[in-house]
N, C-alpha and C positions, 0 to 999 in steps of 0.2 A: 598519722598526718605528718606531712613534710612541711617544715617551716624554713623557707629560703631567706637567709638573713644577709643584709648588706655588710660590707667591711666595717662600717662605723659601728654597727651593732655588735658584730663579732668581736671587735677590739674592746668594746665596752664590757661584754660578757667574758672577755679573756678566753675565747675559744677559737679554734680554727677547724671548722667542720668540713668534711669532704662534700662533693656534689652528690646529692641523693635524688632519686627519681620517684615522683609520686605516682600512685596508681591512676589518678585522673585529676583534672584541674579543680574539681569540686572539693577534693581533699588536699589541695595544695595551697599554701598561703605564703606570703612574703612579708618581711618586716624591715623597717628602717628606723634608725635612731636619729633624733634631731636635738642638738643643743645649741641654741642661738637666741640672742636678744632676751636673755633671762629665762627662757623656756627650755624645758626638757620633756620630750615626749617620744613615744614609740607608736608608729603607724603600722598596722597589720592590714594586708589586702588579700582577699580571696582571688585566686587566678581566674576562676570561671565567671564570677559575678561582679568583681571589683568591690564587693561588700567590704566595708572598712571598720576596723576596731581601733580606737585610740586609747592609749594609756598615758594620761597626763601626769606631770610632776614626777617623771620617771627617774628618781634618784636611786642610789645604790640599793637601798632596802627593797624597793619595788623590783629592780632588775634581778635580784636574787630569786624571786618567786615569779618571774615573768610568765612561764607557761600556765601556772595556776591563775594568775591575774587575767591572762588572755581568755581562758576558758570561761571564767566567771563573768567578765565584761561582755563576751560574746553572748552568753546566756541572758544576761540582764538587758542587753541591747535588743535582742530578738523578742524578749518578753515585753519590753517597752513598745515594740512595734506591733504588739497584739498577737504574736505567734503562739500557736498551741504548745503548751509545755511538753506534751508527749512527742511532738515533732522535734522540738529542740533536743530532748533526751536521746531520740533515735540518731540524730545527726552527730551529737557529741560522742555517743557510744561508738558509732561507726568510724569516727575520726581516730580513735585509739590514742596511744601515746604520741607525744610530739617528738619528732626526730629533726634535729637541726641539719641544715644543708647550706653549703656555700651558694650564694646568689650568682646565677650565671646567664639568665635569659635577658637580653638587652631590651626586647620589646616590653616584657612584663616589668622590668625595672623602670622604663620610661613611664609606664602607667602608674607604678607605685610612686614615682616622683611627682606626678600630677596630683594624685590623691593627697600626697604630703603637702603640696602647695595649698590645696583647698582646705586642709586642716588648719592652716594659719588663720583663715577667715573665721572658722568656727571658734577658734580660741579667743577671738576678740570680744565675744559676748558670753561665752560659756566656760564653766570650770569643771563640771561633772563629766567623767569619762563617757558615760552612756549618752548624755546630751550632746557632747561633741561628736560622738560616733553617729548618732541619729542625724545630725545636721549634715555631715559629710556625705552620708548615704542618700541624701535627697538631691545630690548633684546629678547632672546629666552628662554622659560621656559618649563619644564615638571614637572609633579607631580610624587611623589614617587610611584613606582609600576605601572606606566602607560606609554604606548608608545605614548600618545598624546603630541604633542608639541604645545605650545601656543606662538605666537608672538602677544603681546597686541594690536598693531595697526591693524593687519590683523583680529584678533578676534573681535575687537570692530567694525570695518567696516562691517564685516560679519553680526553682530547682528543688526546694523543700517539698513540693507537692508530690515528689516521686514516692513518698512513703504511703500514699493512699489514705492519708488522714486529713481532716480539715486543717488547713494551714493556719487559719486565723481562729483563735478561740481564747477570749480573755474576759476579765471583769472590766466593766466600764461604768462611768457615772454620767448621767445627763444633768448638767448644771445650768442654772439661770443666774446671770450676772447683771445686776442693776447698778448703773452709775448714778449716784444721787446728784441731781441737778436742780433741786428745789422746784419740783413739779414738772420739769422738762426732761425727765430721766431718759437715759439711753439704756436699752436692754439688749443683751445678747444671750442666746442659748446655744450650748455646745455639748457634744458628746466626747468625752476624753477617757483615755485609759486610766484605770484605777491606780496604776503604778507610775503615773507621770510625776516627775520631780517638781518641786515648787519653782525652781529656776525656769524649767521649761513651761510650766503653767503661766509664769510671769510673761514669757515671750509670747505665748498664745494670746493672753489678754491684751498685750501691747498691739498685736496684729488685729485683734477683734475690735478694738476701739481706735485703731490707727494712731496710737501714741507714737512718739519717736524715741522712746527708751533713753531719755537723757536726765533722769532723776532717780533718787533712791526710792525704795519700796519696802513693804513688809506684809506679812500675812498674820491675821489674828483669828483664833478659834473661839467660837461662842456656842453655848448650849442653846440660848435663845437670844433674839434681838431685844434689847432693853428699851429701845426708843431714844436712848441717850447718845447723842452724836460723839461724845467724848468717853464712852464706856471703855473700861479696860478689859481686854480679852482674857479668857482663861489661860490661853497659851499664845505667845507671840513669837513669830519666826522672823529673824532679821538677816540681812545680806552677809555680814562679815563679823569677825571678832571685834573690829573697831566699834561696831554698833553697840556692843555690850557695855561700853563706857557710859552710854546714855540709858540703855535698858538692861541693867545687870541681870534681871530675871528671865531675859529672852533666850531663845535657842537659835544658833546659827543654822540656816536652812540647807546648807550644802549637802546634797545627796539625799535629803529627806523627800519622801513621796507622799502624794495625797492619800494613799491607802494607809499610811502610818497613822492618820487621824480620822479618816472617814471609814465606817459610819459612826464612830464614837462621837464625832462632831459633824453636823450637817449644815452648819452656818459659819461662813468664813468671811472675814473682812480683808479685802485687798486694798491697801492704801498706797497711792502713787503720788510722788512729788509732795514732800512734806511742807512745801511753801504754799502751793495752791491747795494741797490737802484733798485730793480726789478720793472719795470713798466708794469702792465697788463692793456691793453686798452680794456674796455668792451663796446660793442655796443648792444643795444636792437634792434634785427632784426625784430621780429614779436611779436604782442600782440594777444593772444588767449583768447577770452572772456569766452567760455564755455568748458574748458579743462576737460576731464574725465580721464586723465592719472594719474598713481601713481607717483607723483613727489618726488624728482627731477629725471631727466633723463639725462644721458650722451649720446649725439647724435652722435658726431664724434670728431676726433682729428687728429692732425698731428704735427710732430716735437718733438724732445726730449727736456725735461726741464733740467735745470742745477742742479748739486748737490748743497747743502747748502754751503755757505761761500766760494764759488769758486773765488770771487773777482769781481762780476758784469759782464756785457757783455764782457768787455775786458779780464777779467780773464777766462771766459768761453771759449772764442775763443782760448786762449792759451792752456787751458785744452784739447780741442778737437784736437788741433794740436799734442799734446804730445801723447794722447792715441791712435791716429791713425798711429803713427810712431814707430814701434817696435825697430828701431835703435836709437831712442832718449835716451839719458842717463837717463832721468827721467821717462821713459816709465813704468817700473815695479813699481816704487814708486807711480806714479800718479794713475795707475790702482788699486793698493792696497788701496790707500786712497779713491778712488771712491767706491770701494766695501765695505770699512769699514763704509761708509755712506749709504749703501744699494742703491746706485744710479743704475739706469738701464735705458735702452732705452724705448721709449714710446711703450706701449702695450695696445691696445684697451680694451681687456677683463679685464686686471688688473685694469685699471682706472674705467671701467664701474662697476665692482663689488664694488669698493670703493664708487662710487657716487650713484649708483642705489639702494643700500641696498638690494641686492639679497640675499635671505636666503636659507639655506639648505633645508627647507621644500618645496621650489619651484623647487628643482632639477636643479637649475641654468638655468631655462627656461627664455627666453626673455620675459619681461613684456609687457603687452598690451600697444601699442602705441610706443614702443621702436624699432627703426630700428635695423635689425639684423646686425651682423658683416659684412656679405657678401654685404648687401645693402649699408653700410656706407664706409667700407675700404677694399673692396675686394682685392685690390692690396697689402695689407699689410700682411706680414708674421707674424703670432702670434702663441704662444704656445696653446695647447689644454686647454679647460676650466678645464679639470681634472688635476689640478696642482699637486695633490698628486701622480698621475701617473708619472709625470716628476721627482718629488723628489725620488720616489721609484726606477726609472730607474737609477738615479745617485748613490744611495747608493748600488744598486746591482753591478754596475760597479766599485765602489770605496769602498769596504767593510771596508777598514782600514783608510779611509780619511773623515769620517763624525762623527758628534757628535750632541748633543742636548743641548739647554738651556731652562729650564723650568722657566718662569717668569711671563707671562700674563701682560705685560706692557699695559697701557690703549690705546696706539696708535696702537697696533698690531692688524692686521686683517688677518684672514685666507685666504690664497691665493686660496684655493679650493672652499670655500662656502660663504665667506664674513662675517662670524661670528667673534666675538672677538677671537683672537688667544692665545694659551697657550704655544706652543712649537716652538722654532726657531731651524731649522736644518742648520748646517754650515759645512764647510769642514776642521775644525780644524785650519784654518788660518784667522779666523774672516770674511770669505767670506760667505755671506748668500746664502743658497740654496733655502730656502722658509720658510714660517710661516704657521702653521696649528692649528686649534682648536683641543681639545683633542679627539673629535669624529673622525675627518678625520685622525688624527695622529694614533689613535688606529686601525682603519680599514686598514691603510697603513701597520702598523707594523704587524698586524695579517697575512696579505698576505705575508709579507717578512719573518716572522719567523715561520708561520704555527700555531701560538698560537690560542687558542679558546677564543672568547670574548662573553660576554652575550648579549642577544638581548635588555635587559632593565637594566639600572644601576640607582639606586635611586640617585637623586641629593642631598638629605638631609635625615638624619635619626634623630630620637628623642630617647633619653635615660633618664630614671629617675635618678636624682642626689640624694645625701644623704638626702636632705630635702623633697624628694618626688616630686619635681617640674621637669618638662621635661627640658633637655638641648639639644639644637639643634646642629648638626654637619653637615657641608658640606662634601660631599663625592667626592673623585677624584680617578679615575681608569686609570692607564697608563701601556702600554705594552712597554718593552724595549727589546734590543737584547738578553739579557740573562734571562729575567724573567718578572714578572708582579708585580705592586705595587697597594695597596688599602690604601688610606689615608683618615682619618676623621679629620677635623679641626673645632673646636668649633666656632660658629657664633658670640658669645658674645665677650666682651673685653678681656677675659683671653686667648682665642685662644689655649686652651688645644688641644693636638694632639695625635693621635694613628696611627700606621702604621703596615701593614702586607706585607711581601715580599713573593712571590710565584714563582714557576718555570713556564715555559711556558705552562706546561700541567696541572697545578693545577686548580681544580674546583673553579669557582667564588663563589658559595654559601658557600663552605667550608672556603674560605678566608674571606667572609663577616661575618660568624659566629665567626671566630677567632678575627676579628676586633671588633665586638660587645663586646666580652669578655674583650678585652684590654681597650675599652672605659669605661666599668663598673668598671674595676680595677682602671683606672685613676681617675674616679669620686669618688671612695671610699677611696682613700689614699691621704693624704696631708703631705708634708715633712716640710713645712715652716710655722712659725707662722705669725701673722699679722704684726709684726715688722721686718720681713725679716730675722729671725734667724732660724736655723735648730732646729726642735722641739725635735728630738731624737738623735740617733747616726748614722743616715743614711739619705741620700738624693739622689734621682735618677732624672736625667733630660737629656736634649739633647742640642746640639749646633745648633742654628738656625740662619739663615742669615736674617737681616732686610733690605729689598730692599730700603726702603725710606731713612734710615740712612746710608746705605752702610757699615754696620758693623755686625760682628757676636756677638751673645749674648748666654748666658747659660739660657736655659728655664727650670724652675723647677715649678711644680704645674701650668703650663701654663703661668707663668709670666716671663718676660725677666729680666735677671740680666747681666750687663756689666761685663767684666772680672775684672775690678777694684772692682765692687761690690762683685764679687765672691771671690776675694782676701781678702776683709774685712770680709766676712762670715767665711772663713777658719781661718783667723788670730784670730778670737774671741775664737778659740779652742786651744790657745797656750798650748803647752806641750802634746797635743794629738798626737797619731799616725793617719795619714790620708792615706786611701787607695782609689785611684781613678781607677775605672775599666772602660775600653772602650769596647763597643760592637756595633754591627750593630744596626741601628735604628729599625730594624725589630725584634730584639732579646729581650727576656724577661731578666730582671735582678732580681734575688731573693733578 
């Protein structure tokens, strides 16, 4: 196997390998080292499938045994995806020894950089190498100028089928999870891989009950339920070392798997939010030794789950009383509060999309081994799988009562296809109508406005900078009620940006040509020197909102300046006359 490493990783390993040629892309991998914002990790990407392996907390001790760690994490990640151990052995044996090579393919390097960017999102909620790798491999990618969509997990499994063996074959557990709500219990049934980590099981339960993952949690193992709400578990798993100060006999759950305790224990208590103290009682109902399903699977469910911070089972009972009584003095206030938290009644399809990782490429088809909605909850009234149609009907009926928020929060999931969402549609009163990815949103808006949209949109473009080196930009295309926007944002740290605004009838290729012209101009002109002073007698920038800091900055030459910084820049020109000109972000300033 040939491993093409970036210069950053080569420097860290203190090696300078020559360029090596792999026999094919299936046996060719690339690796990049990242050390930033207190994080150190290595990202490995397969050239043929873009399947990604992440080694987190990559300090010197781990770097010394990087090849061995890579192979082990690759094996564990495929096992966690339910891949047949025999297939994994065949692939790893076929790979042979790892041979380092200098990284030289620009196109593959751009893909590696995109996978590295997506790793940052996974790191926000996960710590285990396998969990992080699994998360990145659920992303959807396409290459510039191509209609082909790659989901790394699906592509990798497709390629592993060449050995003529069943690709999926693993041990699985069917679990029943009952959220205790004093008689109004919510129940969810899932099929999960036996080797799922407790951290990933936590994420799965969060999606199953539509919690927002904003509180602490723990798992407790029991031989039998005692009926005592405050019973002490035989074994307790906690989130971090700090929790041992409160529970000194507990065990930190990092890296621990469900199979480490099941079937020895078949009753598990999942506690979430120690203030409201939600008790989820998990029972292992069935053990499947040779499961060939694409796991995890949401099997069935019943009962509504509470909104966050409602005050425990007692507070939830009061909440239900109020929202079901229009004459109650707090009826409007309580319903408004619930909507602000995006609370909704249980919906099988919504939860199934969150749990089952259904992608747009599968046209929302039911996956093999997954019971259909009719088979599981035929009596339940649910909305159509085509959630975009539901949103479209709302905005048609309420043309003056809807708006959009463009943010791409990491927890947002498209209600229509299950992909990461970019657009939230609301009713101008903070009441969510739905969330959509840019693809589903654009298709919906094209039908609503009659605008033309291109069949293929490049997700990334490359432009030569002043030094002749390529600069990569992510491309975003969005349709609005009054026009279309095409935006390019630099993938590097500087985040330089160019925008083009067009009418609903404007040709996409014309907009793209204009965007390329503006990018080249942005790369050829700089207004600030390295010390943060205006070089000449003019500076052009724009006001941009920093979602992480929750503040607006002035962006000049792609770099953010706070308004306090901007004030100091201007004050350095005491005695000068200053002209500040405002224009649409899509307009040129001479």
